[in-house]
FIGU-569610 format. One line per 10 residues: their letters; for each residue x, y, z of N, C-alpha, C. Coordinates in nm, 3 decimals. Layout:
a	X/Y/Z/X/Y/Z/X/Y/Z ~ ...
END
This chain:
mraifvgash	-1.764/0.929/0.106/-1.682/0.841/0.049/-1.689/0.682/0.114 ~ -1.650/0.585/0.046/-1.701/0.467/0.088/-1.576/0.368/0.109 ~ -1.553/0.302/0.224/-1.420/0.226/0.254/-1.463/0.081/0.296 ~ -1.395/-0.022/0.232/-1.411/-0.140/0.268/-1.297/-0.211/0.336 ~ -1.324/-0.293/0.429/-1.227/-0.352/0.520/-1.215/-0.474/0.523 ~ -1.120/-0.549/0.485/-1.108/-0.704/0.497/-1.050/-0.724/0.643 ~ -1.088/-0.804/0.736/-1.038/-0.835/0.884/-1.057/-0.716/0.961 ~ -1.151/-0.758/1.065/-1.179/-0.663/1.190/-1.064/-0.669/1.280 ~ -0.945/-0.634/1.241/-0.832/-0.604/1.345/-0.825/-0.494/1.412 ~ -0.756/-0.471/1.500/-0.778/-0.348/1.590/-0.741/-0.233/1.504
ttvatarmll	-0.637/-0.244/1.409/-0.623/-0.155/1.291/-0.750/-0.096/1.215 ~ -0.823/-0.191/1.182/-0.952/-0.168/1.114/-1.047/-0.105/1.209 ~ -1.070/-0.152/1.319/-1.162/-0.092/1.410/-1.125/0.071/1.440 ~ -1.000/0.084/1.482/-0.971/0.228/1.486/-0.973/0.306/1.371 ~ -0.935/0.257/1.244/-0.958/0.364/1.133/-1.099/0.357/1.094 ~ -1.180/0.244/1.124/-1.330/0.259/1.084/-1.385/0.374/1.179 ~ -1.351/0.375/1.317/-1.420/0.429/1.392/-1.397/0.645/1.350 ~ -1.263/0.634/1.320/-1.237/0.751/1.257/-1.330/0.810/1.139 ~ -1.324/0.707/1.051/-1.404/0.755/0.932/-1.548/0.768/0.941 ~ -1.596/0.688/1.036/-1.736/0.677/1.066/-1.762/0.826/1.130
krghevviie	-1.687/0.872/1.206/-1.692/1.027/1.275/-1.703/1.121/1.175 ~ -1.620/1.091/1.069/-1.588/1.209/0.945/-1.699/1.188/0.854 ~ -1.800/1.094/0.868/-1.906/1.083/0.793/-1.906/1.001/0.675 ~ -1.806/0.916/0.658/-1.783/0.799/0.566/-1.874/0.680/0.568 ~ -1.882/0.609/0.449/-1.951/0.493/0.487/-1.825/0.373/0.476 ~ -1.853/0.271/0.575/-1.767/0.187/0.609/-1.824/0.035/0.606 ~ -1.769/-0.054/0.531/-1.817/-0.194/0.509/-1.702/-0.283/0.595 ~ -1.712/-0.367/0.695/-1.614/-0.466/0.739/-1.647/-0.586/0.696 ~ -1.539/-0.665/0.637/-1.548/-0.823/0.600/-1.483/-0.886/0.722 ~ -1.550/-0.973/0.763/-1.482/-1.070/0.893/-1.535/-1.214/0.854
qdkerieala	-1.447/-1.316/0.910/-1.489/-1.432/0.908/-1.526/-1.494/1.033 ~ -1.512/-1.424/1.135/-1.536/-1.469/1.300/-1.687/-1.407/1.304 ~ -1.768/-1.471/1.299/-1.918/-1.399/1.317/-1.924/-1.372/1.467 ~ -1.868/-1.412/1.563/-1.885/-1.370/1.691/-1.814/-1.221/1.707 ~ -1.677/-1.213/1.619/-1.623/-1.086/1.649/-1.718/-0.979/1.561 ~ -1.800/-1.003/1.478/-1.902/-0.920/1.398/-1.998/-0.869/1.487 ~ -2.041/-0.971/1.568/-2.161/-0.956/1.675/-2.124/-0.863/1.787 ~ -1.963/-0.878/1.827/-1.939/-0.789/1.925/-1.908/-0.648/1.880 ~ -1.860/-0.621/1.753/-1.839/-0.504/1.712/-1.977/-0.424/1.669 ~ -2.079/-0.506/1.617/-2.185/-0.444/1.582/-2.269/-0.368/1.681
atldcgflhg	-2.242/-0.398/1.816/-2.300/-0.339/1.903/-2.235/-0.164/1.937 ~ -2.113/-0.150/1.871/-2.048/-0.023/1.895/-2.010/0.061/1.774 ~ -2.013/-0.015/1.637/-1.979/0.038/1.528/-2.086/0.046/1.461 ~ -2.152/0.176/1.396/-2.252/0.189/1.299/-2.221/0.155/1.172 ~ -2.171/0.069/1.124/-2.144/0.045/0.984/-2.194/-0.108/0.945 ~ -2.141/-0.117/0.812/-2.208/-0.242/0.757/-2.092/-0.365/0.784 ~ -2.152/-0.498/0.772/-2.082/-0.584/0.819/-2.114/-0.693/0.715 ~ -2.009/-0.780/0.671/-2.023/-0.899/0.594/-1.936/-1.020/0.637 ~ -2.016/-1.114/0.651/-1.959/-1.249/0.710/-1.888/-1.319/0.589 ~ -1.758/-1.347/0.609/-1.702/-1.426/0.500/-1.557/-1.415/0.485
dggkpailre	-1.496/-1.469/0.402/-1.352/-1.459/0.352/-1.341/-1.359/0.250 ~ -1.256/-1.262/0.296/-1.241/-1.111/0.211/-1.139/-1.152/0.120 ~ -1.069/-1.260/0.099/-0.987/-1.339/0.004/-1.044/-1.385/-0.125 ~ -1.178/-1.403/-0.118/-1.248/-1.486/-0.235/-1.343/-1.370/-0.308 ~ -1.319/-1.384/-0.448/-1.394/-1.302/-0.528/-1.535/-1.265/-0.524 ~ -1.609/-1.367/-0.464/-1.742/-1.390/-0.472/-1.802/-1.299/-0.343 ~ -1.729/-1.309/-0.224/-1.732/-1.214/-0.107/-1.729/-1.066/-0.152 ~ -1.594/-1.044/-0.214/-1.558/-0.917/-0.259/-1.664/-0.840/-0.349 ~ -1.694/-0.931/-0.438/-1.809/-0.858/-0.538/-1.934/-0.810/-0.467 ~ -1.975/-0.891/-0.361/-2.088/-0.835/-0.269/-2.091/-0.684/-0.211
vnperadvly	-1.955/-0.667/-0.205/-1.950/-0.499/-0.160/-1.952/-0.414/-0.271 ~ -1.964/-0.433/-0.383/-1.959/-0.364/-0.510/-1.841/-0.301/-0.535 ~ -1.732/-0.336/-0.573/-1.605/-0.273/-0.582/-1.631/-0.151/-0.682 ~ -1.687/-0.119/-0.759/-1.703/0.009/-0.846/-1.771/0.118/-0.762 ~ -1.829/0.096/-0.656/-1.873/0.194/-0.553/-1.760/0.227/-0.425 ~ -1.662/0.156/-0.428/-1.576/0.157/-0.329/-1.459/0.282/-0.358 ~ -1.431/0.333/-0.263/-1.316/0.436/-0.285/-1.161/0.364/-0.237 ~ -1.187/0.294/-0.147/-1.044/0.217/-0.107/-1.091/0.066/-0.034 ~ -1.017/-0.007/-0.068/-1.023/-0.156/-0.010/-0.882/-0.182/0.096 ~ -0.926/-0.174/0.189/-0.843/-0.195/0.303/-0.794/-0.347/0.345
cltdndqani	-0.670/-0.393/0.334/-0.662/-0.533/0.362/-0.578/-0.538/0.500 ~ -0.662/-0.567/0.611/-0.599/-0.530/0.743/-0.585/-0.639/0.835 ~ -0.608/-0.787/0.785/-0.629/-0.888/0.890/-0.479/-0.884/0.946 ~ -0.478/-0.990/1.027/-0.368/-1.029/1.109/-0.253/-1.124/1.028 ~ -0.307/-1.154/0.916/-0.205/-1.237/0.830/-0.171/-1.200/0.712 ~ -0.026/-1.185/0.702/0.011/-1.108/0.602/-0.010/-1.168/0.439 ~ -0.013/-1.305/0.447/-0.038/-1.368/0.320/-0.209/-1.356/0.270 ~ -0.277/-1.339/0.382/-0.433/-1.327/0.347/-0.452/-1.183/0.296 ~ -0.375/-1.080/0.347/-0.395/-0.949/0.297/-0.332/-0.917/0.158 ~ -0.242/-1.016/0.160/-0.167/-0.996/0.012/-0.266/-1.060/-0.116
laslvgrslg	-0.345/-1.179/-0.060/-0.416/-1.241/-0.144/-0.540/-1.161/-0.185 ~ -0.595/-1.116/-0.054/-0.727/-1.007/-0.082/-0.702/-0.884/-0.157 ~ -0.582/-0.839/-0.140/-0.545/-0.721/-0.218/-0.520/-0.735/-0.391 ~ -0.477/-0.850/-0.401/-0.482/-0.892/-0.549/-0.609/-0.934/-0.615 ~ -0.698/-0.985/-0.533/-0.835/-1.013/-0.582/-0.897/-0.882/-0.610 ~ -0.873/-0.797/-0.506/-0.974/-0.690/-0.487/-0.910/-0.597/-0.613 ~ -0.778/-0.617/-0.651/-0.740/-0.520/-0.758/-0.796/-0.571/-0.895 ~ -0.817/-0.707/-0.896/-0.853/-0.762/-1.018/-1.005/-0.758/-1.037 ~ -1.068/-0.717/-0.930/-1.234/-0.682/-0.936/-1.233/-0.530/-0.972 ~ -1.127/-0.443/-0.969/-1.175/-0.338/-1.003/-1.157/-0.202/-0.878
fqrvvtkiqd	-1.115/-0.228/-0.765/-1.131/-0.166/-0.657/-1.031/-0.036/-0.711 ~ -1.068/0.084/-0.688/-1.020/0.194/-0.702/-0.866/0.207/-0.655 ~ -0.854/0.192/-0.524/-0.728/0.167/-0.473/-0.737/0.082/-0.350 ~ -0.607/-0.010/-0.341/-0.620/-0.126/-0.249/-0.504/-0.074/-0.153 ~ -0.501/-0.088/0.001/-0.404/-0.071/0.071/-0.369/-0.181/0.155 ~ -0.264/-0.243/0.152/-0.225/-0.397/0.204/-0.128/-0.374/0.331 ~ -0.181/-0.429/0.453/-0.090/-0.411/0.556/-0.001/-0.549/0.581 ~ 0.113/-0.548/0.596/0.200/-0.666/0.618/0.296/-0.629/0.744 ~ 0.315/-0.738/0.820/0.406/-0.735/0.947/0.565/-0.775/0.903 ~ 0.575/-0.849/0.837/0.690/-0.902/0.796/0.748/-0.837/0.683
pefvhvciel	0.870/-0.786/0.704/0.943/-0.685/0.608/0.978/-0.769/0.491 ~ 1.006/-0.907/0.494/1.034/-1.001/0.380/0.950/-0.992/0.280 ~ 0.834/-0.945/0.304/0.712/-0.950/0.215/0.731/-0.820/0.111 ~ 0.802/-0.721/0.174/0.812/-0.590/0.119/0.831/-0.600/-0.040 ~ 0.920/-0.666/-0.082/0.967/-0.683/-0.226/0.859/-0.762/-0.297 ~ 0.775/-0.853/-0.250/0.671/-0.940/-0.293/0.571/-0.834/-0.314 ~ 0.533/-0.748/-0.248/0.432/-0.649/-0.257/0.464/-0.547/-0.375 ~ 0.580/-0.501/-0.384/0.624/-0.405/-0.512/0.633/-0.492/-0.619 ~ 0.680/-0.610/-0.624/0.678/-0.680/-0.749/0.539/-0.703/-0.808 ~ 0.430/-0.742/-0.690/0.305/-0.752/-0.740/0.238/-0.641/-0.756
glhdtiipsl	0.291/-0.503/-0.752/0.213/-0.395/-0.798/0.140/-0.329/-0.673 ~ 0.137/-0.377/-0.565/0.088/-0.341/-0.437/0.153/-0.241/-0.347 ~ 0.156/-0.110/-0.405/0.237/0.006/-0.392/0.190/0.086/-0.252 ~ 0.070/0.063/-0.252/-0.004/0.113/-0.098/0.001/0.009/-0.002 ~ 0.142/-0.028/0.038/0.174/-0.120/0.142/0.208/-0.050/0.262 ~ 0.170/-0.094/0.376/0.209/-0.029/0.509/0.262/-0.123/0.594 ~ 0.347/-0.094/0.671/0.429/-0.176/0.771/0.412/-0.131/0.906 ~ 0.328/-0.136/0.964/0.311/-0.052/1.100/0.434/-0.083/1.180 ~ 0.501/-0.209/1.218/0.591/-0.217/1.313/0.711/-0.122/1.249 ~ 0.767/-0.119/1.132/0.876/-0.036/1.078/0.849/0.077/1.095
tiarhlgemf	0.717/0.149/1.065/0.678/0.301/1.063/0.687/0.342/1.196 ~ 0.631/0.268/1.299/0.667/0.304/1.425/0.788/0.319/1.496 ~ 0.874/0.188/1.432/1.014/0.208/1.493/1.087/0.306/1.418 ~ 1.057/0.336/1.322/1.143/0.451/1.238/1.106/0.592/1.302 ~ 0.958/0.609/1.351/0.919/0.726/1.381/1.012/0.757/1.529 ~ 0.979/0.640/1.594/1.025/0.673/1.750/1.193/0.699/1.734 ~ 1.247/0.607/1.654/1.397/0.644/1.648/1.428/0.789/1.582 ~ 1.369/0.820/1.493/1.391/0.961/1.453/1.347/1.080/1.545 ~ 1.249/1.058/1.634/1.177/1.157/1.741/1.292/1.154/1.833 ~ 1.331/1.024/1.878/1.459/1.002/1.995/1.587/1.103/1.948
eghdpleisa	1.612/1.107/1.804/1.714/1.200/1.784/1.691/1.340/1.741 ~ 1.567/1.376/1.775/1.528/1.504/1.767/1.468/1.536/1.629 ~ 1.440/1.487/1.542/1.387/1.470/1.376/1.247/1.436/1.399 ~ 1.181/1.496/1.281/1.049/1.466/1.254/1.015/1.402/1.120 ~ 1.008/1.264/1.125/1.039/1.207/0.994/0.886/1.232/0.925 ~ 0.763/1.273/0.982/0.666/1.317/0.889/0.674/1.447/0.830 ~ 0.761/1.508/0.836/0.791/1.635/0.765/0.797/1.613/0.620 ~ 0.838/1.486/0.560/0.816/1.484/0.417/0.691/1.486/0.354 ~ 0.583/1.429/0.437/0.449/1.419/0.370/0.428/1.543/0.337 ~ 0.458/1.667/0.412/0.415/1.792/0.399/0.487/1.850/0.280
kirgdarifs	0.596/1.832/0.236/0.672/1.853/0.129/0.638/1.818/-0.025 ~ 0.565/1.698/0.000/0.527/1.612/-0.138/0.391/1.674/-0.163 ~ 0.368/1.757/-0.235/0.255/1.863/-0.247/0.205/1.834/-0.416 ~ 0.091/1.907/-0.439/0.033/1.912/-0.570/0.032/1.759/-0.636 ~ 0.065/1.772/-0.751/0.031/1.625/-0.818/0.182/1.554/-0.810 ~ 0.300/1.576/-0.715/0.376/1.490/-0.714/0.357/1.345/-0.619 ~ 0.419/1.252/-0.699/0.392/1.143/-0.631/0.506/1.034/-0.609 ~ 0.521/0.939/-0.515/0.631/0.854/-0.512/0.580/0.742/-0.544 ~ 0.663/0.671/-0.656/0.685/0.517/-0.713/0.783/0.454/-0.694 ~ 0.748/0.319/-0.677/0.889/0.260/-0.657/0.874/0.135/-0.756
fvvqdqdakr	0.982/0.037/-0.780/0.988/-0.089/-0.837/1.086/-0.168/-0.799 ~ 1.074/-0.296/-0.815/1.186/-0.382/-0.801/1.272/-0.416/-0.924 ~ 1.406/-0.409/-0.938/1.476/-0.425/-1.038/1.475/-0.557/-1.098 ~ 1.434/-0.610/-1.235/1.427/-0.736/-1.273/1.539/-0.733/-1.387 ~ 1.577/-0.859/-1.441/1.677/-0.850/-1.532/1.708/-0.789/-1.639 ~ 1.589/-0.737/-1.703/1.572/-0.664/-1.820/1.586/-0.516/-1.785 ~ 1.588/-0.491/-1.680/1.629/-0.334/-1.628/1.739/-0.322/-1.565 ~ 1.838/-0.434/-1.551/1.979/-0.408/-1.515/2.064/-0.346/-1.592 ~ 2.040/-0.200/-1.577/2.131/-0.122/-1.689/2.166/0.005/-1.611 ~ 2.232/0.107/-1.679/2.257/0.236/-1.597/2.118/0.310/-1.579
lselelpkks	2.132/0.382/-1.475/2.020/0.478/-1.434/1.978/0.581/-1.539 ~ 2.079/0.619/-1.629/2.067/0.719/-1.724/1.974/0.662/-1.819 ~ 1.993/0.515/-1.831/1.929/0.424/-1.952/1.790/0.372/-1.931 ~ 1.736/0.433/-1.820/1.581/0.404/-1.768/1.484/0.457/-1.875 ~ 1.504/0.570/-1.923/1.393/0.629/-1.993/1.295/0.670/-1.958 ~ 1.294/0.737/-1.825/1.188/0.764/-1.754/1.083/0.889/-1.819 ~ 0.958/0.903/-1.765/0.874/0.989/-1.831/0.899/1.144/-1.781 ~ 0.875/1.238/-1.873/0.879/1.375/-1.813/0.859/1.401/-1.663 ~ 0.914/1.476/-1.603/0.879/1.521/-1.462/0.899/1.394/-1.348 ~ 0.999/1.309/-1.415/1.012/1.209/-1.305/1.182/1.184/-1.305
rvvclyrgde	1.205/1.134/-1.181/1.367/1.125/-1.141/1.363/1.042/-1.029 ~ 1.467/0.936/-1.038/1.519/0.856/-0.935/1.571/0.945/-0.823 ~ 1.506/0.926/-0.690/1.567/1.010/-0.555/1.649/0.920/-0.476 ~ 1.625/0.772/-0.478/1.701/0.720/-0.410/1.695/0.573/-0.449 ~ 1.771/0.449/-0.418/1.758/0.324/-0.429/1.795/0.238/-0.300 ~ 1.746/0.112/-0.309/1.777/0.034/-0.185/1.848/-0.100/-0.248 ~ 1.963/-0.130/-0.202/2.020/-0.259/-0.238/2.056/-0.332/-0.133 ~ 1.974/-0.419/-0.112/1.986/-0.489/0.047/1.943/-0.413/0.144 ~ 2.023/-0.392/0.238/1.992/-0.324/0.369/2.077/-0.177/0.351 ~ 2.113/-0.145/0.229/2.211/-0.030/0.196/2.113/0.080/0.101
wllpeedmrl	2.112/0.204/0.165/2.046/0.304/0.106/2.149/0.395/0.003 ~ 2.121/0.406/-0.130/2.213/0.465/-0.199/2.148/0.579/-0.287 ~ 2.237/0.685/-0.290/2.195/0.800/-0.360/2.214/0.770/-0.537 ~ 2.125/0.821/-0.603/2.159/0.785/-0.758/2.274/0.870/-0.809 ~ 2.324/0.807/-0.917/2.430/0.874/-1.001/2.396/0.821/-1.155 ~ 2.417/0.896/-1.228/2.387/0.879/-1.387/2.456/0.738/-1.403 ~ 2.579/0.762/-1.367/2.646/0.601/-1.428/2.639/0.484/-1.328 ~ 2.553/0.485/-1.234/2.532/0.380/-1.146/2.453/0.273/-1.229 ~ 2.504/0.155/-1.215/2.421/0.038/-1.274/2.349/-0.048/-1.197 ~ 2.241/-0.068/-1.207/2.116/-0.136/-1.146/2.144/-0.284/-1.172
vpgdevviit	2.119/-0.370/-1.033/2.114/-0.493/-1.040/1.994/-0.556/-1.012 ~ 1.972/-0.649/-1.034/1.833/-0.725/-1.016/1.819/-0.732/-0.849 ~ 1.692/-0.690/-0.795/1.673/-0.692/-0.663/1.660/-0.561/-0.591 ~ 1.728/-0.459/-0.692/1.719/-0.304/-0.634/1.619/-0.270/-0.622 ~ 1.568/-0.183/-0.527/1.453/-0.119/-0.514/1.461/0.025/-0.550 ~ 1.399/0.063/-0.656/1.413/0.192/-0.719/1.292/0.293/-0.672 ~ 1.333/0.420/-0.622/1.241/0.524/-0.568/1.223/0.628/-0.656 ~ 1.137/0.651/-0.712/1.112/0.765/-0.814/1.010/0.876/-0.774 ~ 1.039/1.007/-0.776/0.945/1.090/-0.773/0.884/1.148/-0.910 ~ 0.774/1.157/-0.911/0.698/1.183/-1.047/0.571/1.257/-1.054
aaqnlerlae	0.522/1.293/-1.163/0.398/1.367/-1.160/0.283/1.250/-1.146 ~ 0.145/1.275/-1.099/0.053/1.194/-1.071/0.006/1.121/-1.204 ~ 0.002/1.206/-1.312/-0.044/1.161/-1.449/0.078/1.039/-1.500 ~ 0.178/1.027/-1.449/0.268/0.918/-1.501/0.249/0.800/-1.417 ~ 0.170/0.783/-1.318/0.185/0.650/-1.236/0.129/0.545/-1.323 ~ 0.007/0.577/-1.400/-0.046/0.478/-1.481/0.067/0.382/-1.577 ~ 0.140/0.485/-1.655/0.233/0.447/-1.747/0.374/0.373/-1.670 ~ 0.388/0.419/-1.571/0.491/0.372/-1.484/0.487/0.198/-1.453 ~ 0.343/0.214/-1.400/0.303/0.084/-1.326/0.291/-0.001/-1.467 ~ 0.234/0.034/-1.559/0.219/-0.080/-1.693/0.378/-0.135/-1.727
rwgs	0.456/-0.029/-1.716/0.604/-0.044/-1.758/0.653/-0.155/-1.666 ~ 0.617/-0.149/-1.533/0.691/-0.253/-1.445/0.608/-0.349/-1.397 ~ 0.502/-0.364/-1.469/0.408/-0.499/-1.449/0.331/-0.490/-1.320 ~ 0.306/-0.373/-1.292/0.252/-0.367/-1.164/0.066/-0.368/-1.191
END
């Protein structure tokens, strides 16, 4: 498999090393030429000097041959822009790293569902571990063709949950209203800004993404 990274951050380097050890092809796009020269001595992968947020640069790595585009710079806005450009160029999957939780809604509304927030993930894991829980258990329980999809409610979807008309094998499992976590009830009315989390079959993802403008 072939992975493309935008930004030679510490997260990029650690992930690239892991993928290379497993026999995958890696290309790293980085604007800092000195950073590339330093890494080239220890990483046996491809490097491209340039701005990963520019279409011309991303085209050079052949999007049609890439399995995943990882946007992992240390700048949230740069990662979001590179992700959108990458998606427009046809990358099969785009992963976006952000540090500021305020950008979560923005990423969801833009259809960047593979968004990671390292600081929140680590904090949640440490908090759960402190209380004797294993927050990673859920990843083992979502198997087969089950997938998670989320969207932010706009004005046209400010209706009751029972009126969403979801595809078969789809169900709302929870929603977030501000900082509050809510369990779904059929007569619950959605309001603009709610983040709705759905469990669904893999074959429904494209339909759901088209419906909610992703």
